[in-house]
VOLODREN-577626 format. One record per residue (C-alpha): residue in one letter; x, y, z; residue number from 1. Coordinates in nm, 2 decimals, m for minus. Layout:
N
['a' [X Y Z] NUM]
...
***
This chain:
323
['x' [4.26 1.41 2.66] 1]
['x' [4.62 1.31 2.61] 2]
['x' [4.59 0.99 2.82] 3]
['x' [4.31 0.87 2.60] 4]
['x' [4.51 0.95 2.29] 5]
['x' [4.81 0.76 2.41] 6]
['x' [4.60 0.45 2.48] 7]
['x' [4.44 0.48 2.13] 8]
['x' [4.79 0.51 1.98] 9]
['x' [4.91 0.19 2.14] 10]
['x' [4.59 0.01 2.04] 11]
['x' [4.63 0.12 1.68] 12]
['x' [4.98 m0.01 1.67] 13]
['x' [4.87 m0.34 1.83] 14]
['x' [4.59 m0.40 1.59] 15]
['x' [4.74 m0.27 1.26] 16]
['x' [5.11 m0.33 1.31] 17]
['x' [5.35 m0.08 1.16] 18]
['x' [5.21 0.27 1.09] 19]
['x' [5.37 0.59 0.98] 20]
['x' [5.35 0.91 1.18] 21]
['x' [5.12 1.05 0.91] 22]
['x' [4.89 0.75 0.93] 23]
['x' [4.87 0.78 1.30] 24]
['x' [4.80 1.15 1.28] 25]
['x' [4.51 1.09 1.05] 26]
['x' [4.36 0.83 1.27] 27]
['x' [4.40 1.03 1.59] 28]
['x' [4.31 1.36 1.42] 29]
['x' [4.62 1.54 1.55] 30]
['x' [4.94 1.67 1.38] 31]
['x' [5.24 1.45 1.31] 32]
['x' [5.44 1.66 1.56] 33]
['x' [5.20 1.56 1.83] 34]
['x' [5.23 1.19 1.73] 35]
['x' [5.61 1.21 1.76] 36]
['x' [5.58 1.37 2.10] 37]
['x' [5.34 1.10 2.21] 38]
['x' [5.57 0.82 2.08] 39]
['x' [5.85 0.97 2.28] 40]
['x' [5.63 0.98 2.59] 41]
['x' [5.53 0.62 2.55] 42]
['x' [5.89 0.51 2.51] 43]
['x' [5.99 0.71 2.83] 44]
['x' [5.71 0.53 3.01] 45]
['x' [5.84 0.19 2.91] 46]
['x' [5.61 0.10 2.63] 47]
['x' [5.80 m0.11 2.38] 48]
['x' [5.75 0.12 2.07] 49]
['x' [6.02 0.15 1.82] 50]
['x' [6.08 0.32 1.48] 51]
['x' [6.18 0.15 1.16] 52]
['x' [6.35 0.38 0.90] 53]
['x' [6.32 0.37 0.53] 54]
['x' [6.06 0.41 0.26] 55]
['x' [5.82 0.16 0.42] 56]
['x' [5.92 0.25 0.78] 57]
['x' [5.71 0.37 1.06] 58]
['x' [5.64 0.29 1.43] 59]
['x' [5.56 m0.05 1.57] 60]
['x' [5.53 m0.24 1.90] 61]
['x' [5.73 m0.54 2.02] 62]
['x' [5.50 m0.84 2.07] 63]
['x' [5.31 m0.85 2.40] 64]
['x' [5.10 m0.59 2.57] 65]
['x' [4.76 m0.74 2.59] 66]
['x' [4.47 m0.82 2.82] 67]
['x' [4.20 m1.07 2.75] 68]
['x' [3.83 m1.00 2.75] 69]
['x' [3.67 m1.34 2.78] 70]
['x' [3.31 m1.24 2.87] 71]
['x' [3.20 m1.16 2.52] 72]
['x' [3.08 m1.44 2.29] 73]
['x' [3.12 m1.43 1.91] 74]
['x' [2.78 m1.27 1.84] 75]
['x' [2.83 m1.00 2.11] 76]
['x' [3.17 m0.91 1.96] 77]
['x' [3.03 m0.89 1.61] 78]
['x' [2.74 m0.67 1.73] 79]
['x' [2.99 m0.43 1.89] 80]
['x' [3.21 m0.41 1.59] 81]
['x' [2.92 m0.36 1.35] 82]
['x' [2.78 m0.08 1.57] 83]
['x' [3.12 0.08 1.55] 84]
['x' [3.10 0.08 1.17] 85]
['x' [2.78 0.28 1.14] 86]
['x' [2.78 0.64 1.01] 87]
['x' [2.77 0.96 1.21] 88]
['x' [2.67 0.97 1.57] 89]
['x' [2.41 1.25 1.63] 90]
['x' [2.50 1.30 2.00] 91]
['x' [2.86 1.38 1.95] 92]
['x' [3.02 1.05 2.07] 93]
['x' [3.15 0.93 1.73] 94]
['x' [3.52 0.95 1.83] 95]
['x' [3.45 0.80 2.18] 96]
['x' [3.28 0.51 2.01] 97]
['x' [3.57 0.45 1.78] 98]
['x' [3.81 0.46 2.07] 99]
['x' [3.60 0.22 2.27] 100]
['x' [3.57 m0.03 1.98] 101]
['x' [3.95 m0.03 1.94] 102]
['x' [3.98 m0.12 2.31] 103]
['x' [3.73 m0.40 2.28] 104]
['x' [3.90 m0.54 1.97] 105]
['x' [4.24 m0.53 2.14] 106]
['x' [4.11 m0.71 2.45] 107]
['x' [3.96 m1.00 2.26] 108]
['x' [4.17 m1.33 2.23] 109]
['x' [4.36 m1.34 1.90] 110]
['x' [4.15 m1.61 1.72] 111]
['x' [3.83 m1.46 1.85] 112]
['x' [3.93 m1.11 1.74] 113]
['x' [4.01 m1.22 1.39] 114]
['x' [3.69 m1.41 1.34] 115]
['x' [3.48 m1.13 1.48] 116]
['x' [3.65 m0.86 1.27] 117]
['x' [3.61 m1.07 0.95] 118]
['x' [3.24 m1.13 1.03] 119]
['x' [3.17 m0.76 1.10] 120]
['x' [3.30 m0.68 0.75] 121]
['x' [3.02 m0.88 0.61] 122]
['x' [2.75 m0.66 0.77] 123]
['x' [2.66 m0.31 0.67] 124]
['x' [2.42 m0.11 0.89] 125]
['x' [2.26 0.21 0.77] 126]
['x' [2.46 0.28 0.45] 127]
['x' [2.51 0.63 0.32] 128]
['x' [2.30 0.57 0.00] 129]
['x' [2.00 0.35 m0.09] 130]
['x' [1.96 0.13 m0.40] 131]
['x' [1.88 0.43 m0.61] 132]
['x' [2.20 0.61 m0.50] 133]
['x' [2.00 0.86 m0.31] 134]
['x' [2.22 0.99 m0.03] 135]
['x' [2.07 0.99 0.32] 136]
['x' [2.05 1.33 0.47] 137]
['x' [2.26 1.39 0.79] 138]
['x' [2.26 1.69 1.02] 139]
['x' [2.57 1.85 1.15] 140]
['x' [2.58 1.97 1.51] 141]
['x' [2.89 2.17 1.62] 142]
['x' [3.10 1.96 1.86] 143]
['x' [3.12 2.25 2.11] 144]
['x' [2.74 2.28 2.12] 145]
['x' [2.69 1.90 2.14] 146]
['x' [2.94 1.88 2.43] 147]
['x' [2.75 2.14 2.64] 148]
['x' [2.41 1.97 2.56] 149]
['x' [2.53 1.62 2.64] 150]
['x' [2.70 1.73 2.97] 151]
['x' [2.38 1.91 3.09] 152]
['x' [2.17 1.61 3.01] 153]
['x' [2.40 1.36 3.18] 154]
['x' [2.47 1.58 3.48] 155]
['x' [2.11 1.69 3.53] 156]
['x' [2.18 2.06 3.50] 157]
['x' [1.98 2.33 3.34] 158]
['x' [2.08 2.43 2.98] 159]
['x' [2.07 2.76 2.81] 160]
['x' [2.04 2.73 2.43] 161]
['x' [2.01 2.97 2.13] 162]
['x' [1.75 2.80 1.92] 163]
['x' [1.62 2.88 1.58] 164]
['x' [1.26 2.75 1.54] 165]
['x' [1.13 2.71 1.19] 166]
['x' [1.05 3.05 1.04] 167]
['x' [1.18 3.24 1.34] 168]
['x' [1.50 3.42 1.43] 169]
['x' [1.73 3.24 1.69] 170]
['x' [1.65 3.32 2.05] 171]
['x' [1.79 3.23 2.39] 172]
['x' [1.59 3.01 2.63] 173]
['x' [1.67 2.82 2.94] 174]
['x' [1.54 2.46 2.95] 175]
['x' [1.54 2.16 3.18] 176]
['x' [1.69 1.88 2.97] 177]
['x' [1.55 1.53 3.00] 178]
['x' [1.73 1.32 2.73] 179]
['x' [1.86 1.28 2.38] 180]
['x' [1.70 1.09 2.10] 181]
['x' [1.83 1.00 1.75] 182]
['x' [1.57 0.91 1.48] 183]
['x' [1.67 0.85 1.12] 184]
['x' [2.00 1.04 1.15] 185]
['x' [1.84 1.33 1.32] 186]
['x' [1.91 1.42 1.68] 187]
['x' [1.66 1.57 1.93] 188]
['x' [1.68 1.72 2.28] 189]
['x' [1.38 1.64 2.49] 190]
['x' [1.33 1.90 2.76] 191]
['x' [1.08 2.12 2.94] 192]
['x' [1.05 2.50 2.93] 193]
['x' [0.88 2.65 3.23] 194]
['x' [0.72 2.31 3.30] 195]
['x' [0.59 2.26 2.94] 196]
['x' [0.71 1.98 2.72] 197]
['x' [0.95 2.08 2.44] 198]
['x' [1.14 1.89 2.17] 199]
['x' [1.43 2.07 2.01] 200]
['x' [1.61 1.96 1.68] 201]
['x' [1.98 1.95 1.77] 202]
['x' [2.09 2.09 1.43] 203]
['x' [1.89 2.41 1.51] 204]
['x' [2.07 2.48 1.83] 205]
['x' [2.32 2.76 1.74] 206]
['x' [2.49 2.78 2.08] 207]
['x' [2.45 2.61 2.42] 208]
['x' [2.57 2.67 2.78] 209]
['x' [2.55 2.42 3.06] 210]
['x' [2.44 2.60 3.38] 211]
['x' [2.52 2.50 3.74] 212]
['x' [2.16 2.49 3.85] 213]
['x' [2.00 2.15 3.89] 214]
['x' [1.74 2.07 3.63] 215]
['x' [1.38 2.02 3.73] 216]
['x' [1.31 1.68 3.60] 217]
['x' [1.20 1.33 3.72] 218]
['x' [1.48 1.11 3.85] 219]
['x' [1.38 0.82 3.62] 220]
['x' [1.26 0.84 3.27] 221]
['x' [1.15 0.60 3.00] 222]
['x' [1.28 0.78 2.69] 223]
['x' [1.11 0.54 2.45] 224]
['x' [0.77 0.59 2.60] 225]
['x' [0.82 0.97 2.63] 226]
['x' [0.93 0.99 2.27] 227]
['x' [0.62 0.79 2.16] 228]
['x' [0.39 1.02 2.36] 229]
['x' [0.54 1.34 2.21] 230]
['x' [0.53 1.19 1.86] 231]
['x' [0.16 1.11 1.89] 232]
['x' [0.10 1.46 2.02] 233]
['x' [0.29 1.61 1.73] 234]
['x' [0.09 1.41 1.48] 235]
['x' [m0.24 1.52 1.64] 236]
['x' [m0.15 1.90 1.62] 237]
['x' [m0.11 2.16 1.36] 238]
['x' [m0.31 2.23 1.04] 239]
['x' [m0.31 1.87 0.93] 240]
['x' [m0.44 1.77 0.59] 241]
['x' [m0.62 1.45 0.51] 242]
['x' [m0.56 1.33 0.15] 243]
['x' [m0.73 1.07 m0.07] 244]
['x' [m0.50 0.93 m0.34] 245]
['x' [m0.42 0.66 m0.59] 246]
['x' [m0.08 0.49 m0.55] 247]
['x' [0.12 0.23 m0.74] 248]
['x' [0.15 m0.06 m0.48] 249]
['x' [0.53 m0.07 m0.50] 250]
['x' [0.56 0.28 m0.35] 251]
['x' [0.33 0.21 m0.06] 252]
['x' [0.60 0.18 0.21] 253]
['x' [0.77 0.50 0.08] 254]
['x' [0.44 0.69 0.12] 255]
['x' [0.38 0.54 0.47] 256]
['x' [0.72 0.66 0.59] 257]
['x' [0.65 1.02 0.49] 258]
['x' [0.28 1.05 0.59] 259]
['x' [0.18 1.12 0.95] 260]
['x' [m0.07 0.83 0.93] 261]
['x' [m0.24 0.60 0.68] 262]
['x' [m0.60 0.56 0.77] 263]
['x' [m0.73 0.33 0.50] 264]
['x' [m0.62 0.15 0.19] 265]
['x' [m0.77 m0.09 m0.06] 266]
['x' [m0.68 m0.23 m0.40] 267]
['x' [m0.86 m0.06 m0.70] 268]
['x' [m0.98 m0.23 m1.02] 269]
['x' [m0.68 m0.08 m1.20] 270]
['x' [m0.44 m0.25 m0.96] 271]
['x' [m0.34 0.07 m0.78] 272]
['x' [m0.41 0.13 m0.41] 273]
['x' [m0.68 0.37 m0.30] 274]
['x' [m0.56 0.53 0.02] 275]
['x' [m0.64 0.80 0.28] 276]
['x' [m0.35 0.95 0.46] 277]
['x' [m0.28 1.25 0.68] 278]
['x' [0.00 1.50 0.63] 279]
['x' [0.12 1.78 0.86] 280]
['x' [0.00 2.05 0.62] 281]
['x' [m0.05 2.13 0.25] 282]
['x' [0.32 2.19 0.19] 283]
['x' [0.41 1.85 0.35] 284]
['x' [0.15 1.68 0.13] 285]
['x' [0.28 1.85 m0.19] 286]
['x' [0.64 1.75 m0.11] 287]
['x' [0.55 1.39 m0.03] 288]
['x' [0.34 1.32 m0.34] 289]
['x' [0.58 1.51 m0.57] 290]
['x' [0.86 1.26 m0.47] 291]
['x' [0.64 0.98 m0.60] 292]
['x' [0.61 1.13 m0.95] 293]
['x' [0.37 0.95 m1.18] 294]
['x' [0.33 0.67 m0.93] 295]
['x' [0.08 0.87 m0.72] 296]
['x' [m0.22 1.09 m0.79] 297]
['x' [m0.39 1.31 m0.53] 298]
['x' [m0.77 1.27 m0.56] 299]
['x' [m0.86 1.53 m0.29] 300]
['x' [m0.86 1.79 m0.15] 301]
['x' [m0.88 2.03 m0.45] 302]
['x' [m0.61 2.27 m0.31] 303]
['x' [m0.36 1.99 m0.32] 304]
['x' [m0.44 1.89 m0.68] 305]
['x' [m0.41 2.26 m0.78] 306]
['x' [m0.07 2.29 m0.61] 307]
['x' [0.07 1.98 m0.77] 308]
['x' [m0.08 2.09 m1.11] 309]
['x' [0.09 2.43 m1.09] 310]
['x' [0.42 2.28 m1.00] 311]
['x' [0.40 2.04 m1.29] 312]
['x' [0.31 2.32 m1.53] 313]
['x' [0.60 2.53 m1.41] 314]
['x' [0.84 2.23 m1.46] 315]
['x' [0.70 2.15 m1.81] 316]
['x' [0.73 2.52 m1.92] 317]
['x' [1.09 2.52 m1.82] 318]
['x' [1.17 2.21 m2.03] 319]
['x' [0.96 2.35 m2.32] 320]
['x' [1.21 2.64 m2.36] 321]
['x' [1.50 2.58 m2.59] 322]
['x' [1.84 2.55 m2.41] 323]
***
């Protein structure tokens, strides 16, 4: 909305000083022509914004224009600024978060704002890559789809979605949305379908439409408890595979993150761990152990050892061929 954009424009000028039309356009994700129209509107409304000509020119505000937000202590301000620096928001509120953070920063007293901003630069939450330069996977959800889903969840309306389940063609279904959950950069819609619990991956929703009908759902919900119950049910279902394996101790946490559950572990005479873990199915187990390379060895079941052996033979044959 234009009113929000005008507020953001003023806050950007207050916090960063002089900015060119191109810089403002990039920050606000609009054209430079739109920025110029907004500057003109602000001037007409009495906002003291002025233009400086020349190579290093741009737009700036006269001193003034502030309100004070005194209810935040230093740690609270740092927490908010750090939260605003995290990557991709899976429920489509990234731009709204950025706008809110600008308003919070602008409302802080000057000395408090400077200290909090400097402190937040010393903290990095959820970086894009780990120590081995492996980039974390993120899922893109079209903004139009996310807007419809989010509105239905918050308004308590039924939702029509075109969803592509794994291995199936997309199909339309009408659900009663309960809430949105983000786990490890992946977003999920918790809902019911004809009274049955359903969990939908947001990235698999191809289209969505908020309906005017009221959703059939409880007035109050504990999403944390609900997510835990559904997670446990997921782990208990399907063609699960229990695996016995040897593992280099330094990779223990990595395996625990990918397995559905670790049932037992003990140190072997060779210094490696002997473990028993459950995976969703054979494909899941092959994928998880293959990531560990020579730091893991599947001891059973035989089909898993066979699958890993065949994959290793195929890879070795490819490297045996001359380039």
